[in-house]
Backbone as CSV, one residue per row, in Angstrom:
resi,resn,N_x,N_y,N_z,CA_x,CA_y,CA_z,C_x,C_y,C_z
1,MET,7.777,16.725,12.676,7.095,15.634,12.009,8.022,14.419,11.981
2,ARG,7.567,13.281,12.520,8.368,12.065,12.571,8.455,11.422,11.192
3,ARG,9.661,11.046,10.809,9.868,10.308,9.562,10.328,8.898,9.903
4,ARG,9.952,7.948,9.116,10.349,6.552,9.348,11.850,6.407,9.121
5,GLN,12.505,5.719,10.025,13.945,5.505,9.937,14.243,4.273,9.086
6,PRO,15.295,4.311,8.262,15.666,3.140,7.466,15.896,1.926,8.359
7,GLY,15.536,0.754,7.857,15.767,-0.481,8.576,14.674,-0.850,9.570
8,LYS,13.721,0.009,9.804,12.623,-0.310,10.731,11.690,-1.319,10.058
9,ASN,10.938,-2.029,10.875,9.965,-2.963,10.328,8.913,-2.212,9.535
10,LEU,8.495,-2.809,8.433,7.470,-2.211,7.593,6.089,-2.640,8.089
11,PRO,5.069,-1.809,7.879,3.718,-2.199,8.281,3.265,-3.484,7.589
12,THR,2.416,-4.218,8.266,1.827,-5.421,7.675,0.360,-5.197,7.312
13,LEU,-0.177,-4.039,7.670,-1.555,-3.698,7.333,-1.565,-2.302,6.720
14,TRP,-2.157,-2.197,5.527,-2.186,-0.938,4.782,-3.613,-0.589,4.401
15,LEU,-4.031,0.607,4.757,-5.308,1.176,4.319,-5.014,2.013,3.083
16,ILE,-5.781,1.787,2.025,-5.576,2.524,0.781,-6.713,3.524,0.608
17,SER,-6.357,4.765,0.294,-7.361,5.817,0.162,-7.797,5.993,-1.290
18,ASP,-9.027,6.397,-1.442,-9.535,6.841,-2.745,-10.817,7.636,-2.517
19,ALA,-11.485,8.001,-3.573,-12.689,8.827,-3.460,-13.785,8.121,-2.662
20,ARG,-13.866,6.793,-2.775,-14.931,6.035,-2.096,-14.836,6.103,-0.587
21,ASN,-13.624,6.121,-0.027,-13.518,6.048,1.426,-13.046,7.351,2.069
22,ASP,-12.926,8.414,1.297,-12.399,9.672,1.833,-13.174,10.167,3.051
23,ALA,-14.479,10.068,3.012,-15.305,10.608,4.103,-15.159,9.834,5.412
24,VAL,-14.643,8.603,5.354,-14.527,7.790,6.575,-13.077,7.526,6.978
25,LEU,-12.131,8.175,6.335,-10.722,7.852,6.602,-10.285,8.135,8.035
26,GLU,-10.719,9.232,8.607,-10.315,9.525,9.984,-10.773,8.410,10.927
27,ARG,-12.007,7.972,10.758,-12.542,6.892,11.599,-11.806,5.574,11.322
28,ALA,-11.528,5.295,10.062,-10.820,4.062,9.702,-9.403,4.061,10.277
29,ILE,-8.723,5.192,10.238,-7.368,5.284,10.792,-7.393,5.010,12.295
30,LYS,-8.392,5.519,13.002,-8.509,5.280,14.448,-8.650,3.794,14.766
31,ARG,-9.275,3.039,13.855,-9.502,1.606,14.093,-8.313,0.738,13.701
32,LEU,-7.376,1.285,12.964,-6.204,0.499,12.555,-5.318,0.196,13.756
33,PRO,-4.661,-0.953,13.753,-3.673,-1.209,14.802,-2.541,-0.181,14.705
34,ARG,-1.942,0.159,15.841,-0.801,1.078,15.841,0.275,0.541,14.904
35,GLY,0.926,1.450,14.204,2.010,1.061,13.308,1.560,0.637,11.920
36,SER,0.291,0.809,11.604,-0.211,0.464,10.269,0.206,1.536,9.271
37,GLY,-0.044,1.260,8.010,0.298,2.212,6.958,-0.926,2.713,6.215
38,LEU,-0.776,3.895,5.643,-1.804,4.492,4.793,-1.187,4.769,3.431
39,VAL,-1.809,4.235,2.395,-1.412,4.545,1.015,-2.336,5.662,0.556
40,PHE,-1.762,6.845,0.345,-2.546,8.011,-0.041,-2.573,8.118,-1.555
41,ARG,-3.763,7.890,-2.140,-3.927,8.026,-3.588,-4.681,9.317,-3.895
42,HIS,-5.937,9.367,-3.605,-6.751,10.579,-3.795,-6.535,11.245,-5.164
43,TYR,-6.548,10.427,-6.193,-6.385,10.943,-7.557,-7.521,11.864,-7.965
44,HIS,-8.642,11.782,-7.270,-9.838,12.534,-7.630,-9.750,14.022,-7.270
45,LEU,-8.775,14.400,-6.445,-8.681,15.795,-6.000,-7.740,16.612,-6.870
46,PRO,-8.042,17.903,-7.046,-7.094,18.796,-7.719,-5.790,18.870,-6.898
47,PRO,-4.663,19.200,-7.521,-3.359,19.139,-6.851,-3.277,19.815,-5.480
48,GLU,-3.747,21.032,-5.334,-3.606,21.720,-4.046,-4.477,21.078,-2.962
49,GLN,-5.701,20.686,-3.326,-6.570,20.009,-2.357,-6.002,18.636,-1.986
50,ARG,-5.415,17.967,-2.968,-4.794,16.664,-2.703,-3.663,16.827,-1.691
51,ARG,-2.845,17.842,-1.869,-1.730,18.077,-0.943,-2.245,18.395,0.466
52,GLN,-3.267,19.229,0.567,-3.830,19.573,1.873,-4.399,18.337,2.577
53,ARG,-5.095,17.497,1.814,-5.676,16.278,2.408,-4.559,15.333,2.853
54,PHE,-3.493,15.261,2.090,-2.338,14.451,2.474,-1.786,14.902,3.826
55,VAL,-1.602,16.194,3.999,-1.053,16.738,5.249,-1.959,16.374,6.427
56,GLN,-3.268,16.509,6.246,-4.223,16.161,7.315,-4.101,14.696,7.721
57,LEU,-4.103,13.815,6.722,-4.088,12.386,7.010,-2.721,11.912,7.495
58,ALA,-1.653,12.547,7.024,-0.309,12.188,7.486,-0.200,12.407,8.986
59,LYS,-0.732,13.516,9.463,-0.687,13.807,10.897,-1.437,12.732,11.686
60,ARG,-2.603,12.335,11.200,-3.417,11.345,11.922,-2.739,9.973,11.973
61,ILE,-2.239,9.500,10.842,-1.634,8.158,10.829,-0.326,8.153,11.621
62,ARG,0.451,9.218,11.543,1.704,9.276,12.302,1.450,9.380,13.798
63,ASN,0.378,10.043,14.196,0.015,10.099,15.613,-0.321,8.713,16.165
64,ARG,-0.614,7.779,15.275,-0.902,6.396,15.682,0.307,5.488,15.440
65,GLY,1.473,6.099,15.255,2.690,5.320,15.069,2.817,4.705,13.697
66,GLY,1.995,5.166,12.757,1.995,4.611,11.412,2.779,5.453,10.428
67,VAL,2.711,5.034,9.187,3.408,5.717,8.097,2.420,6.025,6.982
68,ILE,2.801,6.993,6.152,1.981,7.344,4.997,2.858,7.284,3.752
69,VAL,2.342,6.610,2.745,3.030,6.427,1.481,2.202,7.114,0.408
70,LEU,2.869,7.865,-0.446,2.203,8.663,-1.476,2.212,7.955,-2.823
71,ALA,1.057,7.890,-3.471,0.986,7.414,-4.847,1.611,8.502,-5.716
72,GLY,2.782,8.220,-6.203,3.547,9.186,-6.982,4.996,8.752,-7.025
73,ASP,5.801,9.524,-7.695,7.208,9.142,-7.813,7.996,9.530,-6.563
74,THR,9.249,9.099,-6.510,10.065,9.331,-5.317,10.335,10.818,-5.089
75,ALA,10.501,11.576,-6.149,10.750,13.019,-5.992,9.544,13.697,-5.335
76,MET,8.361,13.339,-5.778,7.145,13.922,-5.195,7.003,13.485,-3.735
77,ALA,7.274,12.217,-3.446,7.181,11.717,-2.071,8.135,12.489,-1.156
78,ARG,9.319,12.792,-1.627,10.266,13.570,-0.816,9.762,14.996,-0.599
79,ARG,9.269,15.623,-1.665,8.762,16.998,-1.540,7.612,17.070,-0.539
80,TRP,6.758,16.075,-0.545,5.591,16.070,0.326,5.914,15.528,1.716
81,ARG,7.144,15.107,1.939,7.592,14.533,3.219,6.826,13.265,3.571
82,ALA,6.566,12.462,2.550,5.934,11.161,2.745,6.987,10.176,3.254
83,ASP,6.523,9.083,3.830,7.428,8.036,4.291,7.814,7.101,3.160
84,GLY,7.127,7.213,2.032,7.429,6.341,0.913,6.580,6.662,-0.291
85,CYS,6.752,5.824,-1.327,6.005,6.006,-2.572,5.374,4.679,-2.988
86,TYR,4.315,4.801,-3.777,3.495,3.665,-4.193,3.340,3.719,-5.700
87,GLY,3.593,2.593,-6.361,3.401,2.549,-7.799,4.094,1.355,-8.424
88,ALA,4.213,1.419,-9.746,4.816,0.326,-10.501,6.309,0.231,-10.223
89,PRO,6.868,-0.980,-10.289,8.313,-1.137,-10.109,9.082,-0.362,-11.167
90,GLY,10.293,0.067,-10.808,11.151,0.751,-11.763,11.059,2.257,-11.707
91,GLY,10.529,2.811,-10.622,10.359,4.250,-10.500,11.593,4.998,-10.049
92,GLY,12.726,4.367,-10.030,13.955,5.048,-9.627,14.332,4.726,-8.191
93,ALA,15.533,5.112,-7.827,16.052,4.835,-6.487,15.272,5.624,-5.446
94,ALA,14.857,4.937,-4.406,14.058,5.580,-3.370,14.870,5.891,-2.119
95,GLY,16.077,5.373,-2.033,16.887,5.652,-0.858,16.208,5.199,0.409
96,GLU,16.009,6.123,1.334,15.426,5.806,2.642,13.909,5.635,2.591
97,LEU,13.274,5.962,1.488,11.816,5.866,1.398,11.349,4.417,1.274
98,ILE,10.209,4.139,1.871,9.530,2.863,1.665,9.024,2.843,0.232
99,GLN,9.102,1.686,-0.408,8.524,1.530,-1.738,7.470,0.425,-1.683
100,LEU,6.259,0.762,-2.064,5.210,-0.225,-2.235,5.038,-0.410,-3.733
101,LEU,5.402,-1.573,-4.219,5.451,-1.821,-5.650,4.264,-2.671,-6.085
102,THR,3.476,-2.158,-7.008,2.305,-2.879,-7.487,2.746,-3.965,-8.469
103,VAL,2.259,-5.179,-8.232,2.632,-6.337,-9.042,1.358,-7.070,-9.446
104,HIS,1.221,-7.289,-10.755,0.054,-7.989,-11.276,0.410,-9.244,-12.056
105,ASP,1.701,-9.402,-12.387,2.118,-10.541,-13.210,3.606,-10.816,-13.010
106,LEU,4.109,-11.844,-13.707,5.520,-12.241,-13.572,6.489,-11.152,-14.012
107,ARG,6.159,-10.433,-15.072,7.045,-9.368,-15.565,7.224,-8.287,-14.512
108,GLU,6.125,-7.840,-13.916,6.220,-6.813,-12.873,6.909,-7.350,-11.616
109,LEU,6.709,-8.634,-11.322,7.383,-9.220,-10.169,8.894,-9.245,-10.388
110,ALA,9.333,-9.564,-11.593,10.769,-9.564,-11.878,11.355,-8.172,-11.665
111,ARG,10.661,-7.143,-12.108,11.127,-5.762,-11.893,11.140,-5.422,-10.407
112,ALA,10.125,-5.838,-9.672,10.069,-5.577,-8.234,11.198,-6.297,-7.508
113,ASN,11.484,-7.529,-7.908,12.546,-8.307,-7.270,13.920,-7.654,-7.416
114,ALA,14.086,-6.793,-8.400,15.364,-6.107,-8.607,15.511,-4.865,-7.726
115,THR,14.473,-4.534,-6.975,14.459,-3.327,-6.148,15.316,-3.503,-4.904
116,ARG,16.009,-2.456,-4.545,16.817,-2.430,-3.321,16.127,-1.527,-2.300
117,GLY,16.437,-1.718,-1.039,15.918,-0.839,0.000,14.668,-1.390,0.647
118,GLN,13.928,-0.504,1.282,12.713,-0.872,2.022,11.543,-0.985,1.055
119,ALA,11.313,-2.171,0.551,10.262,-2.356,-0.446,9.381,-3.537,-0.075
120,GLN,8.127,-3.438,-0.495,7.166,-4.523,-0.376,6.469,-4.651,-1.722
121,ALA,6.124,-5.893,-2.082,5.383,-6.146,-3.318,3.904,-6.272,-2.972
122,LEU,3.082,-5.381,-3.533,1.626,-5.473,-3.376,1.115,-6.274,-4.562
123,ILE,0.909,-7.566,-4.353,0.488,-8.446,-5.435,-1.039,-8.468,-5.478
124,SER,-1.572,-8.177,-6.679,-3.020,-8.045,-6.816,-3.490,-8.246,-8.255
125,PRO,-4.800,-8.348,-8.414,-5.838,-8.490,-7.401,-6.038,-9.966,-7.047
126,VAL,-6.009,-10.254,-5.762,-6.214,-11.625,-5.313,-7.658,-12.029,-5.566
127,PHE,-8.583,-11.199,-5.128,-10.020,-11.464,-5.261,-10.673,-10.339,-6.064
128,ALA,-11.944,-10.508,-6.414,-12.695,-9.471,-7.122,-12.759,-8.210,-6.261
129,THR,-12.742,-7.050,-6.932,-12.753,-5.776,-6.224,-13.831,-4.854,-6.757
130,ARG,-14.242,-3.921,-5.905,-15.159,-2.865,-6.368,-14.398,-1.829,-7.179
131,THR,-13.090,-1.751,-7.002,-12.287,-0.789,-7.757,-12.293,-1.130,-9.240
132,HIS,-12.236,-2.428,-9.553,-12.227,-2.888,-10.949,-13.303,-3.949,-11.130
133,PRO,-14.588,-3.532,-11.121,-15.668,-4.517,-11.218,-15.569,-5.334,-12.503
134,GLY,-15.706,-6.649,-12.353,-15.648,-7.530,-13.518,-14.245,-7.785,-14.028
135,GLY,-13.235,-7.195,-13.400,-11.853,-7.385,-13.839,-11.329,-8.762,-13.477
136,ALA,-10.295,-9.168,-14.178,-9.663,-10.464,-13.916,-9.000,-10.438,-12.542
137,THR,-8.983,-11.585,-11.890,-8.321,-11.723,-10.591,-7.277,-12.829,-10.688
138,LEU,-6.344,-12.824,-9.757,-5.335,-13.878,-9.715,-5.906,-15.165,-9.137
139,GLY,-6.758,-15.026,-8.143,-7.220,-16.195,-7.400,-6.116,-16.649,-6.448
140,VAL,-6.469,-17.492,-5.517,-5.527,-17.904,-4.480,-4.349,-18.678,-5.065
141,ALA,-4.589,-19.593,-5.992,-3.506,-20.428,-6.535,-2.465,-19.597,-7.285
142,ARG,-2.893,-18.730,-8.207,-1.923,-17.908,-8.953,-1.239,-16.905,-8.034
143,PHE,-2.002,-16.326,-7.093,-1.403,-15.406,-6.133,-0.301,-16.115,-5.339
144,THR,-0.592,-17.311,-4.858,0.387,-18.075,-4.082,1.629,-18.372,-4.913
145,SER,1.450,-18.693,-6.172,2.603,-18.941,-7.057,3.489,-17.704,-7.169
146,LEU,2.876,-16.544,-7.334,3.663,-15.309,-7.422,4.374,-15.015,-6.100
147,THR,3.713,-15.239,-4.985,4.347,-14.946,-3.693,5.589,-15.796,-3.487
148,ARG,5.568,-17.015,-3.951,6.726,-17.911,-3.787,7.919,-17.453,-4.611
149,LEU,7.674,-16.685,-5.645,8.757,-16.180,-6.488,9.254,-14.801,-6.050
150,SER,8.573,-14.194,-5.105,8.933,-12.840,-4.671,10.115,-12.867,-3.718
151,ARG,11.067,-11.952,-3.951,12.190,-11.756,-3.030,11.855,-10.693,-1.989
152,LEU,10.723,-10.032,-2.171,10.288,-8.962,-1.273,9.178,-9.468,-0.367
153,PRO,8.979,-8.816,0.774,7.793,-9.128,1.563,6.546,-8.872,0.712
154,VAL,5.565,-9.755,0.820,4.363,-9.675,-0.009,3.183,-9.162,0.805
155,ILE,2.516,-8.173,0.229,1.277,-7.633,0.760,0.170,-8.010,-0.227
156,ALA,-0.864,-8.690,0.258,-1.986,-9.093,-0.588,-2.927,-7.905,-0.772
157,LEU,-3.384,-7.724,-1.991,-4.270,-6.611,-2.327,-5.321,-7.097,-3.308
158,GLY,-6.500,-6.531,-3.191,-7.561,-6.843,-4.138,-8.656,-7.669,-3.489
159,GLY,-9.738,-6.994,-3.065,-10.859,-7.684,-2.448,-10.542,-8.250,-1.077
160,MET,-9.522,-7.698,-0.441,-9.068,-8.249,0.837,-9.951,-7.806,1.999
161,THR,-10.191,-8.759,2.893,-10.865,-8.551,4.167,-10.103,-9.378,5.202
162,ARG,-10.408,-9.180,6.462,-9.723,-9.977,7.500,-9.910,-11.481,7.281
163,PRO,-11.132,-11.971,7.017,-11.284,-13.422,6.781,-10.498,-13.911,5.557
164,ARG,-10.466,-13.124,4.494,-9.707,-13.540,3.312,-8.210,-13.531,3.588
165,ALA,-7.741,-12.588,4.370,-6.322,-12.555,4.729,-5.948,-13.815,5.501
166,ARG,-6.847,-14.286,6.362,-6.576,-15.516,7.123,-6.464,-16.726,6.200
167,GLN,-7.154,-16.706,5.053,-7.085,-17.827,4.097,-5.680,-17.987,3.516
168,ILE,-4.963,-16.878,3.393,-3.658,-16.921,2.716,-2.517,-16.485,3.634
169,THR,-2.754,-16.495,4.917,-1.786,-15.974,5.874,-0.420,-16.662,5.797
170,ALA,-0.381,-17.915,5.365,0.890,-18.637,5.306,1.840,-18.089,4.249
171,VAL,1.318,-17.363,3.257,2.183,-16.917,2.156,2.326,-15.398,2.069
172,ILE,1.786,-14.655,3.035,1.858,-13.194,2.965,2.540,-12.613,4.195
173,ASN,3.021,-11.388,4.013,3.582,-10.617,5.117,2.567,-9.610,5.647
174,GLY,1.452,-9.467,4.961,0.418,-8.532,5.362,-0.589,-8.363,4.246
175,TRP,-1.497,-7.414,4.445,-2.517,-7.175,3.425,-2.921,-5.712,3.420
176,ALA,-3.588,-5.339,2.330,-4.023,-3.958,2.124,-5.442,-3.964,1.572
177,ALA,-6.173,-2.899,1.871,-7.556,-2.824,1.397,-8.052,-1.386,1.369
178,ILE,-9.059,-1.172,0.551,-9.824,0.082,0.562,-11.089,-0.195,1.370
179,ASP,-12.016,-0.940,0.787,-13.291,-1.225,1.430,-13.138,-2.110,2.657
180,GLY,-12.244,-3.084,2.601,-12.087,-4.049,3.681,-11.611,-3.447,4.996
181,LEU,-11.108,-2.222,4.956,-10.667,-1.538,6.179,-11.395,-0.235,6.417
182,SER,-12.329,0.103,5.534,-13.005,1.399,5.631,-14.384,1.312,6.255
183,GLY,-14.978,0.144,6.266,-16.358,-0.014,6.718,-16.532,0.002,8.198
């Protein structure tokens, strides 16, 4: 099983998994550009089924030259042989693992900026999402302000689609989506 080597370029496109897109993930992974990333969440599954689904999807994304990052702490990511971990800043030293750090405000951005190693800040939600219907969004102006303060590469998240990514391409290193990459 190939593991990502430290210092390699990080993906600029991330597909995020959840219960809504589970049935189409294999097809969505095939459509991703080579070298893309998969954020494996699947909180809806019991632990053993979640682990089995992770193994299945890890093989598919790695066969396309991509990486898989596990929603969980660094210890769990190592046990599962993930390429990285996904979650709030401050989860401990990740060493060689990729860290995708969720950022929603200045406080979380400050914590993310203190991170060492292979890390990206997933700043969200830029736009309205089906994940959090009716929830507050940053909007383009506030999102852009946060990106300018980030010391990490910025991945836009929240209601992202290819056309929306083009709207903010000058201030991002990439983007991530559930629905925007699953359809």
